[in-house]
C-alpha beads as a LAMMPS data file, in Angstrom:
LAMMPS data file: protein, C-alpha beads

498 atoms
497 bonds

1 atom types
1 bond types

-500.0 500.0 xlo xhi
-500.0 500.0 ylo yhi
-500.0 500.0 zlo zhi

Masses

1 110.0

Atoms # bond

1 1 1 397.563 199.546 447.764
2 1 1 395.965 197.938 444.792
3 1 1 397.209 198.028 441.175
4 1 1 394.089 199.912 439.965
5 1 1 394.870 203.123 441.880
6 1 1 396.916 205.768 440.091
7 1 1 397.526 208.642 442.607
8 1 1 398.406 212.024 441.052
9 1 1 401.157 213.190 443.488
10 1 1 400.902 216.699 442.226
11 1 1 397.652 216.907 444.270
12 1 1 399.138 215.723 447.549
13 1 1 399.812 219.123 449.046
14 1 1 396.487 220.425 447.785
15 1 1 394.795 217.506 449.501
16 1 1 396.342 218.478 452.807
17 1 1 394.721 221.901 452.556
18 1 1 391.303 220.450 451.804
19 1 1 391.233 217.467 454.224
20 1 1 388.955 219.349 456.611
21 1 1 386.584 220.089 453.809
22 1 1 386.603 216.434 452.660
23 1 1 385.455 215.254 456.111
24 1 1 382.656 217.804 456.181
25 1 1 381.196 216.141 453.084
26 1 1 380.386 219.423 451.341
27 1 1 379.528 218.781 447.699
28 1 1 378.404 220.563 444.544
29 1 1 375.550 222.895 445.335
30 1 1 372.829 224.811 443.636
31 1 1 370.025 227.234 444.636
32 1 1 368.839 227.368 448.251
33 1 1 365.373 225.775 448.168
34 1 1 362.775 223.547 449.735
35 1 1 361.719 220.294 448.102
36 1 1 359.230 217.520 448.803
37 1 1 360.638 214.453 450.384
38 1 1 359.561 211.500 448.310
39 1 1 359.193 209.235 451.434
40 1 1 357.416 211.519 453.933
41 1 1 355.708 213.909 451.516
42 1 1 356.899 216.856 453.642
43 1 1 358.788 219.919 452.365
44 1 1 362.367 220.121 453.617
45 1 1 365.514 222.130 453.067
46 1 1 367.201 220.844 449.893
47 1 1 369.987 222.816 448.283
48 1 1 370.696 220.000 445.818
49 1 1 368.298 219.106 442.970
50 1 1 367.742 215.482 441.938
51 1 1 369.837 216.035 438.834
52 1 1 372.697 217.331 440.922
53 1 1 372.186 214.515 443.423
54 1 1 372.643 211.944 440.637
55 1 1 375.611 213.806 439.211
56 1 1 377.378 213.944 442.606
57 1 1 376.709 210.214 443.168
58 1 1 377.961 209.252 439.717
59 1 1 381.142 211.244 440.197
60 1 1 381.820 209.610 443.552
61 1 1 380.954 206.182 442.142
62 1 1 383.718 206.522 439.521
63 1 1 386.154 207.233 442.336
64 1 1 384.944 204.203 444.323
65 1 1 385.650 201.981 441.363
66 1 1 389.010 203.568 440.683
67 1 1 390.251 203.617 444.286
68 1 1 388.611 200.573 445.939
69 1 1 387.673 198.403 442.961
70 1 1 384.964 195.722 442.486
71 1 1 385.238 192.056 443.319
72 1 1 386.046 190.229 440.054
73 1 1 383.086 187.868 440.100
74 1 1 380.393 188.793 437.484
75 1 1 377.965 186.162 438.815
76 1 1 378.120 187.485 442.366
77 1 1 377.825 191.069 441.096
78 1 1 374.718 190.201 439.132
79 1 1 373.249 188.312 442.055
80 1 1 373.584 191.236 444.391
81 1 1 372.446 193.765 441.815
82 1 1 369.367 191.750 440.994
83 1 1 368.271 191.678 444.667
84 1 1 368.858 195.383 445.081
85 1 1 367.157 196.494 441.924
86 1 1 364.033 194.445 442.666
87 1 1 363.651 196.345 445.888
88 1 1 364.586 199.722 444.461
89 1 1 361.899 199.268 441.721
90 1 1 359.245 199.202 444.379
91 1 1 360.569 202.134 446.338
92 1 1 359.419 205.703 446.262
93 1 1 362.184 206.617 443.654
94 1 1 362.187 203.803 441.116
95 1 1 363.304 206.193 438.295
96 1 1 366.841 206.671 439.744
97 1 1 369.696 205.054 437.888
98 1 1 370.195 202.429 440.611
99 1 1 373.405 200.498 440.682
100 1 1 374.588 197.852 443.187
101 1 1 378.149 196.644 443.456
102 1 1 380.355 194.493 445.638
103 1 1 383.577 196.331 446.419
104 1 1 386.904 194.587 447.115
105 1 1 387.200 195.561 450.735
106 1 1 387.674 193.369 453.705
107 1 1 385.899 195.654 456.131
108 1 1 382.364 194.829 457.155
109 1 1 380.547 197.687 455.603
110 1 1 377.836 198.915 453.241
111 1 1 377.211 202.422 451.947
112 1 1 375.021 204.422 449.620
113 1 1 376.002 207.416 447.438
114 1 1 373.439 210.042 446.392
115 1 1 371.418 209.226 443.320
116 1 1 371.160 205.399 443.855
117 1 1 374.757 204.035 443.836
118 1 1 374.877 201.338 446.493
119 1 1 377.852 199.169 447.679
120 1 1 378.409 196.280 449.959
121 1 1 381.911 195.010 450.797
122 1 1 383.013 191.464 450.373
123 1 1 383.806 191.589 454.081
124 1 1 380.149 192.109 454.823
125 1 1 379.141 189.251 452.472
126 1 1 381.409 186.786 454.315
127 1 1 379.583 187.645 457.592
128 1 1 376.007 187.620 456.248
129 1 1 374.200 184.229 456.461
130 1 1 371.422 184.250 453.897
131 1 1 369.728 186.299 451.101
132 1 1 367.166 187.716 453.469
133 1 1 369.899 189.248 455.575
134 1 1 371.603 190.718 452.540
135 1 1 368.276 192.159 451.429
136 1 1 367.799 193.851 454.808
137 1 1 371.221 195.564 454.396
138 1 1 370.511 196.626 450.832
139 1 1 367.033 197.782 451.781
140 1 1 368.513 199.946 454.546
141 1 1 370.929 201.626 452.102
142 1 1 368.140 202.067 449.537
143 1 1 366.233 203.867 452.361
144 1 1 368.985 206.396 452.791
145 1 1 368.705 207.238 449.096
146 1 1 364.893 207.326 448.789
147 1 1 364.595 209.529 451.863
148 1 1 367.426 211.725 450.499
149 1 1 369.382 211.638 453.727
150 1 1 372.647 212.555 452.026
151 1 1 371.010 215.554 450.414
152 1 1 369.710 216.658 453.808
153 1 1 373.154 216.326 455.376
154 1 1 374.838 218.215 452.552
155 1 1 372.259 220.996 452.648
156 1 1 372.640 221.401 456.455
157 1 1 376.398 221.433 456.092
158 1 1 376.257 224.167 453.436
159 1 1 374.077 226.376 455.572
160 1 1 376.097 225.809 458.698
161 1 1 379.556 226.085 457.233
162 1 1 379.090 228.518 454.353
163 1 1 376.617 230.787 456.081
164 1 1 373.952 230.640 453.349
165 1 1 370.673 232.347 453.781
166 1 1 367.533 230.832 452.390
167 1 1 366.887 232.009 448.873
168 1 1 370.552 233.134 448.348
169 1 1 372.459 232.224 445.237
170 1 1 376.001 230.936 445.649
171 1 1 378.777 232.965 444.155
172 1 1 380.906 231.230 441.584
173 1 1 383.817 231.214 444.025
174 1 1 381.832 229.386 446.730
175 1 1 380.440 226.990 444.146
176 1 1 383.970 226.256 443.009
177 1 1 385.148 225.577 446.543
178 1 1 382.174 223.273 447.129
179 1 1 382.930 221.399 443.909
180 1 1 386.601 220.907 444.922
181 1 1 385.552 219.715 448.389
182 1 1 383.422 216.956 446.877
183 1 1 386.680 215.288 445.669
184 1 1 388.250 212.518 447.677
185 1 1 384.963 210.688 448.238
186 1 1 384.007 213.257 450.814
187 1 1 380.348 212.295 450.626
188 1 1 381.225 208.796 451.780
189 1 1 381.967 210.226 455.154
190 1 1 378.606 211.739 455.834
191 1 1 377.145 210.598 459.157
192 1 1 373.431 210.335 459.442
193 1 1 371.579 211.060 462.671
194 1 1 369.820 208.409 464.704
195 1 1 366.429 209.467 463.323
196 1 1 367.708 208.949 459.729
197 1 1 369.079 205.504 460.659
198 1 1 365.784 204.573 462.231
199 1 1 363.913 205.672 459.122
200 1 1 366.332 203.707 456.896
201 1 1 365.674 200.641 459.041
202 1 1 361.943 201.116 458.607
203 1 1 362.185 201.552 454.921
204 1 1 364.535 198.518 454.562
205 1 1 362.058 196.453 456.466
206 1 1 359.314 197.576 454.145
207 1 1 361.341 196.997 450.875
208 1 1 362.549 193.572 451.997
209 1 1 359.068 192.422 453.115
210 1 1 357.719 193.748 449.772
211 1 1 359.894 191.118 448.105
212 1 1 358.724 188.502 450.528
213 1 1 362.052 188.208 452.466
214 1 1 361.961 187.050 455.947
215 1 1 362.408 190.360 457.764
216 1 1 363.033 188.574 461.081
217 1 1 366.581 188.127 459.781
218 1 1 367.260 191.841 460.148
219 1 1 367.884 191.207 463.890
220 1 1 370.472 188.496 463.131
221 1 1 372.416 191.014 461.014
222 1 1 372.691 193.482 463.826
223 1 1 373.666 190.749 466.300
224 1 1 376.417 189.389 464.013
225 1 1 377.875 192.803 463.322
226 1 1 377.737 193.571 467.043
227 1 1 379.849 190.420 467.673
228 1 1 382.297 191.509 465.085
229 1 1 382.762 194.788 466.997
230 1 1 383.213 192.980 470.294
231 1 1 385.802 190.637 468.735
232 1 1 387.714 193.679 467.469
233 1 1 388.126 194.808 471.093
234 1 1 387.594 198.076 473.001
235 1 1 383.920 198.127 472.112
236 1 1 384.663 198.930 468.511
237 1 1 381.827 198.557 465.991
238 1 1 382.019 197.584 462.344
239 1 1 381.891 200.602 460.112
240 1 1 378.216 199.913 459.134
241 1 1 377.114 200.114 462.761
242 1 1 379.304 203.000 463.909
243 1 1 376.638 205.650 463.634
244 1 1 373.566 203.429 464.165
245 1 1 371.364 202.783 467.240
246 1 1 372.744 199.902 469.349
247 1 1 371.696 196.361 468.214
248 1 1 369.523 195.711 471.247
249 1 1 367.293 198.720 470.490
250 1 1 367.120 197.734 466.827
251 1 1 366.013 194.213 467.700
252 1 1 363.214 195.670 469.794
253 1 1 362.203 198.016 467.002
254 1 1 362.133 195.166 464.452
255 1 1 360.091 193.067 466.825
256 1 1 357.573 195.914 467.166
257 1 1 357.275 196.150 463.411
258 1 1 356.731 192.381 463.216
259 1 1 354.033 192.559 465.912
260 1 1 352.128 195.166 463.947
261 1 1 351.949 192.962 460.792
262 1 1 348.734 191.279 460.047
263 1 1 350.097 188.963 457.353
264 1 1 351.280 185.355 457.787
265 1 1 355.033 185.100 458.197
266 1 1 355.228 181.398 457.462
267 1 1 356.033 181.587 453.726
268 1 1 358.811 184.256 453.751
269 1 1 361.919 183.746 451.725
270 1 1 365.256 182.957 453.468
271 1 1 367.409 181.477 450.642
272 1 1 370.344 180.356 452.772
273 1 1 371.708 177.723 450.363
274 1 1 371.493 179.982 447.304
275 1 1 373.231 182.781 449.122
276 1 1 376.045 180.571 450.423
277 1 1 376.627 179.093 446.976
278 1 1 377.139 182.645 445.664
279 1 1 379.838 183.527 448.205
280 1 1 381.652 180.171 448.008
281 1 1 385.324 180.831 447.189
282 1 1 385.125 184.537 448.079
283 1 1 388.308 186.027 449.485
284 1 1 388.207 186.262 453.211
285 1 1 389.914 189.084 455.072
286 1 1 392.714 191.275 453.686
287 1 1 394.164 190.144 450.330
288 1 1 397.912 189.859 450.692
289 1 1 398.312 189.937 446.953
290 1 1 397.566 193.616 447.194
291 1 1 400.340 194.137 449.743
292 1 1 401.055 193.264 453.334
293 1 1 403.415 194.100 456.210
294 1 1 405.895 191.908 458.029
295 1 1 407.104 194.074 460.800
296 1 1 408.235 197.344 459.211
297 1 1 408.751 195.719 455.753
298 1 1 405.994 196.037 453.089
299 1 1 405.707 193.475 450.338
300 1 1 403.580 193.664 447.252
301 1 1 403.459 190.285 445.560
302 1 1 401.406 191.325 442.492
303 1 1 403.587 194.406 441.735
304 1 1 406.701 192.555 442.908
305 1 1 408.321 195.257 445.011
306 1 1 409.287 195.681 448.608
307 1 1 409.962 198.704 450.841
308 1 1 411.098 199.159 454.420
309 1 1 409.574 201.773 456.767
310 1 1 411.228 203.093 459.846
311 1 1 411.106 200.909 462.966
312 1 1 408.274 201.772 465.365
313 1 1 406.250 203.845 462.901
314 1 1 402.545 203.184 462.532
315 1 1 401.818 201.687 459.086
316 1 1 398.662 201.150 457.034
317 1 1 398.053 199.721 453.554
318 1 1 394.957 201.332 451.904
319 1 1 393.638 201.111 448.367
320 1 1 394.894 204.620 447.877
321 1 1 398.372 204.427 449.287
322 1 1 400.786 202.846 451.748
323 1 1 401.360 205.186 454.721
324 1 1 403.721 205.292 457.627
325 1 1 403.473 207.811 460.474
326 1 1 406.173 208.522 463.046
327 1 1 405.728 207.675 466.730
328 1 1 405.509 211.433 467.581
329 1 1 403.003 212.007 464.755
330 1 1 405.131 214.720 463.154
331 1 1 406.398 212.925 460.080
332 1 1 404.859 210.813 457.296
333 1 1 406.015 208.640 454.461
334 1 1 403.530 207.800 451.654
335 1 1 403.859 205.547 448.718
336 1 1 401.512 205.390 445.753
337 1 1 401.293 204.830 441.993
338 1 1 401.922 207.818 439.763
339 1 1 400.811 206.165 436.570
340 1 1 403.328 205.765 433.785
341 1 1 404.673 209.313 433.766
342 1 1 408.485 209.298 433.544
343 1 1 410.059 210.102 436.902
344 1 1 411.588 213.434 435.871
345 1 1 408.244 214.679 434.421
346 1 1 406.311 213.448 437.499
347 1 1 408.726 215.222 439.826
348 1 1 408.467 218.397 437.793
349 1 1 404.684 218.321 437.968
350 1 1 404.805 217.940 441.691
351 1 1 407.331 220.669 442.278
352 1 1 405.617 223.192 439.976
353 1 1 402.520 223.280 442.190
354 1 1 401.494 226.586 443.635
355 1 1 402.847 226.940 447.120
356 1 1 405.717 224.378 446.694
357 1 1 409.214 225.742 446.858
358 1 1 412.055 223.520 445.582
359 1 1 415.071 223.344 443.418
360 1 1 415.472 221.301 440.241
361 1 1 414.888 217.577 440.719
362 1 1 418.016 215.470 440.468
363 1 1 418.052 212.150 438.633
364 1 1 419.515 209.052 440.206
365 1 1 419.116 205.325 440.529
366 1 1 417.407 203.484 443.375
367 1 1 418.516 199.856 443.357
368 1 1 418.928 199.952 439.594
369 1 1 415.693 201.770 438.950
370 1 1 415.595 205.181 437.315
371 1 1 414.508 207.904 439.811
372 1 1 414.042 211.641 440.180
373 1 1 414.074 213.242 443.652
374 1 1 414.046 216.703 445.231
375 1 1 413.746 218.327 448.617
376 1 1 410.825 220.723 448.943
377 1 1 408.972 223.104 451.257
378 1 1 405.247 223.709 451.120
379 1 1 402.534 225.631 452.990
380 1 1 399.524 223.502 453.992
381 1 1 396.367 224.105 455.957
382 1 1 398.094 222.509 458.930
383 1 1 401.178 224.710 458.560
384 1 1 404.519 224.613 456.789
385 1 1 406.117 221.251 455.905
386 1 1 409.462 220.192 454.580
387 1 1 410.230 216.946 452.902
388 1 1 411.770 214.790 450.219
389 1 1 409.892 213.514 447.165
390 1 1 411.073 210.772 444.846
391 1 1 409.547 209.216 441.758
392 1 1 410.902 205.719 440.801
393 1 1 410.301 203.811 437.538
394 1 1 409.782 200.133 438.135
395 1 1 407.929 197.333 436.319
396 1 1 406.342 199.591 433.759
397 1 1 404.969 201.967 436.531
398 1 1 406.144 205.062 438.173
399 1 1 405.935 205.038 442.001
400 1 1 405.783 208.254 444.112
401 1 1 407.365 208.336 447.539
402 1 1 406.459 211.468 449.522
403 1 1 408.186 211.898 452.839
404 1 1 407.588 215.081 454.837
405 1 1 407.661 216.512 458.361
406 1 1 406.815 219.808 460.097
407 1 1 409.006 222.743 459.345
408 1 1 412.278 222.766 461.164
409 1 1 412.480 218.993 461.606
410 1 1 413.792 217.914 458.229
411 1 1 417.328 217.479 459.452
412 1 1 416.021 215.143 462.184
413 1 1 414.221 212.907 459.667
414 1 1 416.381 213.331 456.551
415 1 1 418.365 210.123 457.035
416 1 1 415.174 208.174 457.895
417 1 1 413.533 209.516 454.706
418 1 1 416.497 208.632 452.563
419 1 1 416.736 205.119 453.949
420 1 1 413.068 204.402 453.422
421 1 1 413.153 205.645 449.816
422 1 1 416.421 203.847 449.153
423 1 1 414.867 200.520 450.335
424 1 1 412.473 200.391 447.363
425 1 1 413.558 197.309 445.419
426 1 1 412.502 194.215 443.562
427 1 1 410.663 191.607 445.689
428 1 1 412.583 188.270 445.515
429 1 1 411.351 186.505 448.636
430 1 1 409.602 183.448 447.160
431 1 1 407.352 183.009 450.277
432 1 1 406.109 186.551 449.859
433 1 1 405.716 186.208 446.052
434 1 1 403.653 183.029 446.329
435 1 1 401.355 184.096 449.206
436 1 1 397.592 183.678 448.538
437 1 1 394.551 185.106 450.216
438 1 1 392.288 183.101 452.479
439 1 1 389.088 181.770 450.909
440 1 1 385.588 180.719 452.059
441 1 1 384.735 177.087 451.632
442 1 1 381.374 175.420 452.320
443 1 1 380.825 172.103 454.131
444 1 1 377.431 170.458 454.407
445 1 1 377.202 168.449 457.686
446 1 1 376.295 164.820 457.315
447 1 1 375.741 164.424 461.078
448 1 1 375.173 166.599 464.089
449 1 1 378.264 167.936 465.690
450 1 1 379.603 170.897 467.739
451 1 1 381.504 173.737 466.134
452 1 1 384.542 172.413 468.011
453 1 1 384.182 169.045 466.309
454 1 1 383.594 170.629 462.985
455 1 1 386.760 172.654 463.275
456 1 1 388.743 169.594 464.224
457 1 1 387.506 167.697 461.211
458 1 1 387.516 170.599 458.782
459 1 1 390.177 173.026 460.105
460 1 1 390.025 176.741 459.445
461 1 1 392.891 179.216 459.342
462 1 1 391.002 181.683 461.606
463 1 1 390.316 181.414 465.348
464 1 1 387.313 179.287 466.260
465 1 1 385.684 182.432 467.823
466 1 1 385.763 184.060 464.394
467 1 1 384.436 180.946 462.826
468 1 1 381.454 181.022 465.226
469 1 1 380.669 184.604 464.238
470 1 1 380.590 183.969 460.493
471 1 1 378.443 180.842 461.003
472 1 1 376.076 182.575 463.409
473 1 1 376.561 180.075 466.215
474 1 1 377.169 180.953 469.880
475 1 1 380.494 179.273 470.430
476 1 1 382.637 176.128 470.202
477 1 1 380.269 173.962 472.155
478 1 1 377.193 174.891 470.062
479 1 1 375.419 171.861 468.518
480 1 1 374.832 172.177 464.783
481 1 1 372.219 169.873 463.209
482 1 1 372.953 167.534 460.292
483 1 1 372.193 168.946 456.854
484 1 1 373.297 172.493 457.664
485 1 1 375.971 174.143 455.490
486 1 1 378.837 175.802 457.372
487 1 1 381.537 178.210 456.214
488 1 1 385.213 177.494 456.769
489 1 1 388.242 179.638 455.976
490 1 1 391.183 178.002 454.208
491 1 1 394.570 179.231 453.072
492 1 1 395.924 182.712 453.622
493 1 1 399.179 184.252 454.584
494 1 1 401.399 182.343 457.096
495 1 1 402.615 184.120 460.117
496 1 1 405.908 184.862 458.536
497 1 1 407.388 184.923 455.066
498 1 1 410.645 183.534 456.396

Bonds

1 1 1 2
2 1 2 3
3 1 3 4
4 1 4 5
5 1 5 6
6 1 6 7
7 1 7 8
8 1 8 9
9 1 9 10
10 1 10 11
11 1 11 12
12 1 12 13
13 1 13 14
14 1 14 15
15 1 15 16
16 1 16 17
17 1 17 18
18 1 18 19
19 1 19 20
20 1 20 21
21 1 21 22
22 1 22 23
23 1 23 24
24 1 24 25
25 1 25 26
26 1 26 27
27 1 27 28
28 1 28 29
29 1 29 30
30 1 30 31
31 1 31 32
32 1 32 33
33 1 33 34
34 1 34 35
35 1 35 36
36 1 36 37
37 1 37 38
38 1 38 39
39 1 39 40
40 1 40 41
41 1 41 42
42 1 42 43
43 1 43 44
44 1 44 45
45 1 45 46
46 1 46 47
47 1 47 48
48 1 48 49
49 1 49 50
50 1 50 51
51 1 51 52
52 1 52 53
53 1 53 54
54 1 54 55
55 1 55 56
56 1 56 57
57 1 57 58
58 1 58 59
59 1 59 60
60 1 60 61
61 1 61 62
62 1 62 63
63 1 63 64
64 1 64 65
65 1 65 66
66 1 66 67
67 1 67 68
68 1 68 69
69 1 69 70
70 1 70 71
71 1 71 72
72 1 72 73
73 1 73 74
74 1 74 75
75 1 75 76
76 1 76 77
77 1 77 78
78 1 78 79
79 1 79 80
80 1 80 81
81 1 81 82
82 1 82 83
83 1 83 84
84 1 84 85
85 1 85 86
86 1 86 87
87 1 87 88
88 1 88 89
89 1 89 90
90 1 90 91
91 1 91 92
92 1 92 93
93 1 93 94
94 1 94 95
95 1 95 96
96 1 96 97
97 1 97 98
98 1 98 99
99 1 99 100
100 1 100 101
101 1 101 102
102 1 102 103
103 1 103 104
104 1 104 105
105 1 105 106
106 1 106 107
107 1 107 108
108 1 108 109
109 1 109 110
110 1 110 111
111 1 111 112
112 1 112 113
113 1 113 114
114 1 114 115
115 1 115 116
116 1 116 117
117 1 117 118
118 1 118 119
119 1 119 120
120 1 120 121
121 1 121 122
122 1 122 123
123 1 123 124
124 1 124 125
125 1 125 126
126 1 126 127
127 1 127 128
128 1 128 129
129 1 129 130
130 1 130 131
131 1 131 132
132 1 132 133
133 1 133 134
134 1 134 135
135 1 135 136
136 1 136 137
137 1 137 138
138 1 138 139
139 1 139 140
140 1 140 141
141 1 141 142
142 1 142 143
143 1 143 144
144 1 144 145
145 1 145 146
146 1 146 147
147 1 147 148
148 1 148 149
149 1 149 150
150 1 150 151
151 1 151 152
152 1 152 153
153 1 153 154
154 1 154 155
155 1 155 156
156 1 156 157
157 1 157 158
158 1 158 159
159 1 159 160
160 1 160 161
161 1 161 162
162 1 162 163
163 1 163 164
164 1 164 165
165 1 165 166
166 1 166 167
167 1 167 168
168 1 168 169
169 1 169 170
170 1 170 171
171 1 171 172
172 1 172 173
173 1 173 174
174 1 174 175
175 1 175 176
176 1 176 177
177 1 177 178
178 1 178 179
179 1 179 180
180 1 180 181
181 1 181 182
182 1 182 183
183 1 183 184
184 1 184 185
185 1 185 186
186 1 186 187
187 1 187 188
188 1 188 189
189 1 189 190
190 1 190 191
191 1 191 192
192 1 192 193
193 1 193 194
194 1 194 195
195 1 195 196
196 1 196 197
197 1 197 198
198 1 198 199
199 1 199 200
200 1 200 201
201 1 201 202
202 1 202 203
203 1 203 204
204 1 204 205
205 1 205 206
206 1 206 207
207 1 207 208
208 1 208 209
209 1 209 210
210 1 210 211
211 1 211 212
212 1 212 213
213 1 213 214
214 1 214 215
215 1 215 216
216 1 216 217
217 1 217 218
218 1 218 219
219 1 219 220
220 1 220 221
221 1 221 222
222 1 222 223
223 1 223 224
224 1 224 225
225 1 225 226
226 1 226 227
227 1 227 228
228 1 228 229
229 1 229 230
230 1 230 231
231 1 231 232
232 1 232 233
233 1 233 234
234 1 234 235
235 1 235 236
236 1 236 237
237 1 237 238
238 1 238 239
239 1 239 240
240 1 240 241
241 1 241 242
242 1 242 243
243 1 243 244
244 1 244 245
245 1 245 246
246 1 246 247
247 1 247 248
248 1 248 249
249 1 249 250
250 1 250 251
251 1 251 252
252 1 252 253
253 1 253 254
254 1 254 255
255 1 255 256
256 1 256 257
257 1 257 258
258 1 258 259
259 1 259 260
260 1 260 261
261 1 261 262
262 1 262 263
263 1 263 264
264 1 264 265
265 1 265 266
266 1 266 267
267 1 267 268
268 1 268 269
269 1 269 270
270 1 270 271
271 1 271 272
272 1 272 273
273 1 273 274
274 1 274 275
275 1 275 276
276 1 276 277
277 1 277 278
278 1 278 279
279 1 279 280
280 1 280 281
281 1 281 282
282 1 282 283
283 1 283 284
284 1 284 285
285 1 285 286
286 1 286 287
287 1 287 288
288 1 288 289
289 1 289 290
290 1 290 291
291 1 291 292
292 1 292 293
293 1 293 294
294 1 294 295
295 1 295 296
296 1 296 297
297 1 297 298
298 1 298 299
299 1 299 300
300 1 300 301
301 1 301 302
302 1 302 303
303 1 303 304
304 1 304 305
305 1 305 306
306 1 306 307
307 1 307 308
308 1 308 309
309 1 309 310
310 1 310 311
311 1 311 312
312 1 312 313
313 1 313 314
314 1 314 315
315 1 315 316
316 1 316 317
317 1 317 318
318 1 318 319
319 1 319 320
320 1 320 321
321 1 321 322
322 1 322 323
323 1 323 324
324 1 324 325
325 1 325 326
326 1 326 327
327 1 327 328
328 1 328 329
329 1 329 330
330 1 330 331
331 1 331 332
332 1 332 333
333 1 333 334
334 1 334 335
335 1 335 336
336 1 336 337
337 1 337 338
338 1 338 339
339 1 339 340
340 1 340 341
341 1 341 342
342 1 342 343
343 1 343 344
344 1 344 345
345 1 345 346
346 1 346 347
347 1 347 348
348 1 348 349
349 1 349 350
350 1 350 351
351 1 351 352
352 1 352 353
353 1 353 354
354 1 354 355
355 1 355 356
356 1 356 357
357 1 357 358
358 1 358 359
359 1 359 360
360 1 360 361
361 1 361 362
362 1 362 363
363 1 363 364
364 1 364 365
365 1 365 366
366 1 366 367
367 1 367 368
368 1 368 369
369 1 369 370
370 1 370 371
371 1 371 372
372 1 372 373
373 1 373 374
374 1 374 375
375 1 375 376
376 1 376 377
377 1 377 378
378 1 378 379
379 1 379 380
380 1 380 381
381 1 381 382
382 1 382 383
383 1 383 384
384 1 384 385
385 1 385 386
386 1 386 387
387 1 387 388
388 1 388 389
389 1 389 390
390 1 390 391
391 1 391 392
392 1 392 393
393 1 393 394
394 1 394 395
395 1 395 396
396 1 396 397
397 1 397 398
398 1 398 399
399 1 399 400
400 1 400 401
401 1 401 402
402 1 402 403
403 1 403 404
404 1 404 405
405 1 405 406
406 1 406 407
407 1 407 408
408 1 408 409
409 1 409 410
410 1 410 411
411 1 411 412
412 1 412 413
413 1 413 414
414 1 414 415
415 1 415 416
416 1 416 417
417 1 417 418
418 1 418 419
419 1 419 420
420 1 420 421
421 1 421 422
422 1 422 423
423 1 423 424
424 1 424 425
425 1 425 426
426 1 426 427
427 1 427 428
428 1 428 429
429 1 429 430
430 1 430 431
431 1 431 432
432 1 432 433
433 1 433 434
434 1 434 435
435 1 435 436
436 1 436 437
437 1 437 438
438 1 438 439
439 1 439 440
440 1 440 441
441 1 441 442
442 1 442 443
443 1 443 444
444 1 444 445
445 1 445 446
446 1 446 447
447 1 447 448
448 1 448 449
449 1 449 450
450 1 450 451
451 1 451 452
452 1 452 453
453 1 453 454
454 1 454 455
455 1 455 456
456 1 456 457
457 1 457 458
458 1 458 459
459 1 459 460
460 1 460 461
461 1 461 462
462 1 462 463
463 1 463 464
464 1 464 465
465 1 465 466
466 1 466 467
467 1 467 468
468 1 468 469
469 1 469 470
470 1 470 471
471 1 471 472
472 1 472 473
473 1 473 474
474 1 474 475
475 1 475 476
476 1 476 477
477 1 477 478
478 1 478 479
479 1 479 480
480 1 480 481
481 1 481 482
482 1 482 483
483 1 483 484
484 1 484 485
485 1 485 486
486 1 486 487
487 1 487 488
488 1 488 489
489 1 489 490
490 1 490 491
491 1 491 492
492 1 492 493
493 1 493 494
494 1 494 495
495 1 495 496
496 1 496 497
497 1 497 498
């Protein structure tokens, strides 16, 4: 959970009702129509105009900034944006309000919103090896926008799920539902088909080559991300590859494109040293300053609080909230920021929602902090739930703790809920308060050595197998020539806060 996110807890029950809609990615809609695809020149189903496309993207972009946040490095942001805008300017849709940002997310990912809003994660940047590779990723995402892939998916979803006929006009009720369903960054979850991904690869190849980047580096990106997935276990893929053709097929496709070129590839741009200089010092992996778990205890160094969740529950710290789910998947505890609204007022706003039944919130103190709490019942899309909600004032903020279970099980979980809420307190553990994130450092080799020798001389705080992936070498025994710059990872959270 990061300090920039301010969750409105009065919308929590409503969000449960709409979760299925979010995943469907239905967004604001207009007249049923056909439009010319700017890439292919063919007419296709498009229920979203370009103006609506931009409006949808801009709205989702605001939510990305608020909920995930950007990496606080103006020079890096400008560097990435400059590369992206150069390619976008020579695309089929140069007039779009293109924006490129690095988001503060450790996952290896990149995504594009409708209308030209494109993002790469800092996690992806730590795994990319040069500017040409970054350009291939940005070019691919630009391709999704220029070919209007999100518009195609939204249009198909509207026809399939809302039963629209061609030429029909949406009623105001349907339009309102579609508008609501676009909340929660639903359009981020759109999955493109393999044909769309192949087309985005082709367009990314064209855009990168148009800026004289070495497009042979596209293959290395796919190989690196495939290795990330293998290291994660169980054949998992990084988010950016999850809906894409497998890396081997993409390597073959890239080679076929290269073979079809008549131009000389000897003077293409790689820019490894410039790229590495831009990511030097970048946070590597999860940032413990934004909260971390030690067993069932959650610590937030920046906000200086701690909380204990029930033993054995599955836990996750996201930019939006800290969540714990029971072993039997029938109960949940969720913590988030509720702005600076006084606890009593925040509780009243939550309890006054339509469909929520509760008595008057009672005021109390949680470890010396003013609080307002109440039991409640509510009807959600998944069925009736019962729970305990508490708003706690601490450090100038109000925190909302929402604990709920399926109807009839509140007595079973009541004590667990009360203990979790009652554990919210000031963080005093100095080891936890002083923890710092891991960072990337660069080392230029003065002599040839293996990765094993490099790691012995310049130790990293990640396994050597991970070090091999981020440096694009096969393994510990790989020989690395003198003069090459390698990444190492230094610092980070120790295995225990003591």
